[in-house]
N, C-alpha and C positions, 0 to 999 in steps of 0.2 A: 400717318392718317389712319391706317388700318388698326394700329395698336390703340390709338385713342378711341376709335369706334368700338373696339372690343371691350375696353375698360368701361365705357359708358353702358354697353349692353349688360355686362356682368353686374355693374352697380345697380341698374334698374331691376335686374333679375332678383336680387336679394333685398331690395329696398322695401320695407313694409310701409305702406301709406295709410293703412286703415287701423290705427291703434285701438280705437275705442269700439270697434265693431264686434258684436257678440254673436251674430248669426253665422251659421256654417252652411255650406252648400256642397252637395255631392252629386255625382251623375256622370254622364258621358255624352259624346257626340261623334258623328261621322259625317264627312263631307266629300263632295266631288270638287275638284279644283281645276281651273283653266286660266291661262294667262300668258305672260311674256317672260322669256329668259334670255340672257346674253352671256355667252362664254368667251372669256378673254382670249383673243388671238387664235381662236380655234380655226379660222380660215387659213391662217399662215401655217399652222401645224399640220393640217390635213392636205395642204397643197402638194407635198411630195407623193401622195397617193392618188392624186387627181390628174386626169389627162390635161396637159397644158392648153389644149384648145378650148377647154371649158372656162366659163367666167368664174371669178372668185366665189367661194362658197358663202361668205358672210359669217357673221357671229350671232345673229338673232334667231331665236327658235320659238315655236309655239309649245307651251308646256301644259300637259294634261296629266292628271293623276287623282289620287284619293288619299285621305288621311282620317285618323280618328284619335280621340284622346279620352282619358278618364279624368274627371275633375275631383280632386280631394281638397275641398275648401278653396284655398287660394292657389293651390298647386295643380298643374296639369302634367300628365304623363301620357305619351302616345307615340305615334309613328305613322309612316305612310310610304307611298311609292309614287313614281312619276316617270313619264316618258316625254322626250323632246324631239321635235322634228321640224324640218323646214322644206320648202319646195324642192322638187327634184330639178337638178340642172341637166340640160340635154343639148346635144348638138348632133344633128342627123340621127344616127342610131345609138350614139354613146350616151349613157345616163349615169349620173352619180347622185346618191341619196345619203346625206349626212344624218346622223342620229345621235341621241344621247338618252340617258335614263339612270335611275338609281332608286335606292331606298334609304330610309333613315329612322332613327329613334330620337326622340327629343323630350325635353322637359321645359316647363315654363312657370312663371309666377305672375298672377294677376295683380296689376298695380292700379287699375281703375275698374271698380266693380259696381255695376248698377243692375237692377232686376232684369233688364232686357239688353244690357250692353256690357261687355268686358274687353279689356285691353291687356296684353301681356307680352313681354319679351320672351324669347325662347333660345335655348342652347341645345344643339343636337349633334349627332354623329352618324355616319353611314358609309355607303359606298356609291360609286358612280361609274359610268362607262361612256365613252364617246367612240364613234366609229364612222366608217364610210363603206357603203355598198356600191359597186360599179357593175355595169352589165351592158351588153349590146341587145337592143330590142329588135327581134325579127319582125317582118311584116305581119306575121300571125299573132304577134303580141308576146311570143315566147322570149324568155330571158336567156341569152347566150353568154358564155364565158363570165358568169357571175362570180364575183369574189368580194370578200368583206375583210376589212382590217378593224381591230378594236383595241382600245386601251382602257383598262380598269384601274380604279384608284379608290382610296379611302378619303373621307372629307369630314369637316366639321361645318355646322350651319349656325349662323347668327341671324336671328330673325325677330320680327314683330308681328303679332297676330291681333286681329280685331274681329270680334263676333257680335252680331246683332240678332236678337231673337225677333225676327220680323213678324212671325205669326205665333202667338203664345196661347197655349191651352192649359188651363188650370184645373186641378182636381177640386173636389168640394171643400176640402180643408185648406186649399191654396198652398199647402206645403209642397205638394208634388205638382210639377209643371213641365212643359216641354213644348215642342213646336218646330217651326222651320227656322233654320239659322242661315244668315247671309254674312259673309265675312271677307276679309282682306288679309293677304299674307305678303310681307315684304321681307327680303332676306338676302344674305350673301353666303356663298359656300367657299371654303378654303381647302386646298389639297396640296400635298407635297409633289415635287417634281418626280416623275417616273418615266420610263421608256420601254416598258414591257409590252410592246405592240404584238398582237396575236393575229394569225391568219385563219382562213377557213378550216384548215386541217388541225388547228390547235398548236401549230408550231410558231416559232418566232418569225414575225413578218419582217422586222428590222429593229435595230436598237435605237434609232434616232427618228424623229426628234424627241427630246424630253419635253414633257408637258404637265402642267398642273391644272386640273379642271376647276379653275376659279371663275366665278361669275355671280351675277345677281339675278333675282327673279321678283316679279310682281304678279300675283295671281288672285283671282276672285274665287270664293268658295260658296257652295250652296249645299245644305244638308239638313240634318235633323238631330235633335238631342232631347234627353230627358233628365230632370234634376229634382233633388229634394233640398229644400231650404228651410232651416229651422233656427 
């Protein structure tokens, strides 16, 4: 299933759908993004680092970040970063906070291009990290016996982007334009299995369990861009 999906994305990435089009578009955009992400089996993987009295961590996260890209006619080149968090688990004074985050570079090709709307598959690569912070909370709010474990990894991203120029402002010659962009990002990240868990002091926390930070995300974006169309 994953192989089929990857082949489809790659086919769309290179498939030219606008043979007779003579106009060219250049410019760039930057956006803030927020949405939902799910990391495969992360609750099970973090369980050995979590006090057994706490409830399971779960696999769903809130994803917040930013991104930007340069547009070179039908091609997009850019990158971004993101952080992922979910609610803190607590029992009496014991607290556990799972987290994740990363950064990426990516490229895409526009397969549906309208003056105020464009759609494009993307292919990217980057790094990611998952981890867990535990502590005891004193009556004063101070964190006692705080400790963090973290696993870093590399990954590839397969995605689909949709941008809509919701508010468009044109120059006098209408060749230059820009405005407010609202978009949607759908994707999946794939990573190799690794086990290099690190502790607070930079030393090895433990060698197991092995984990690949695979998962999918759905995020909304809002930003601004400027373009030249000739």
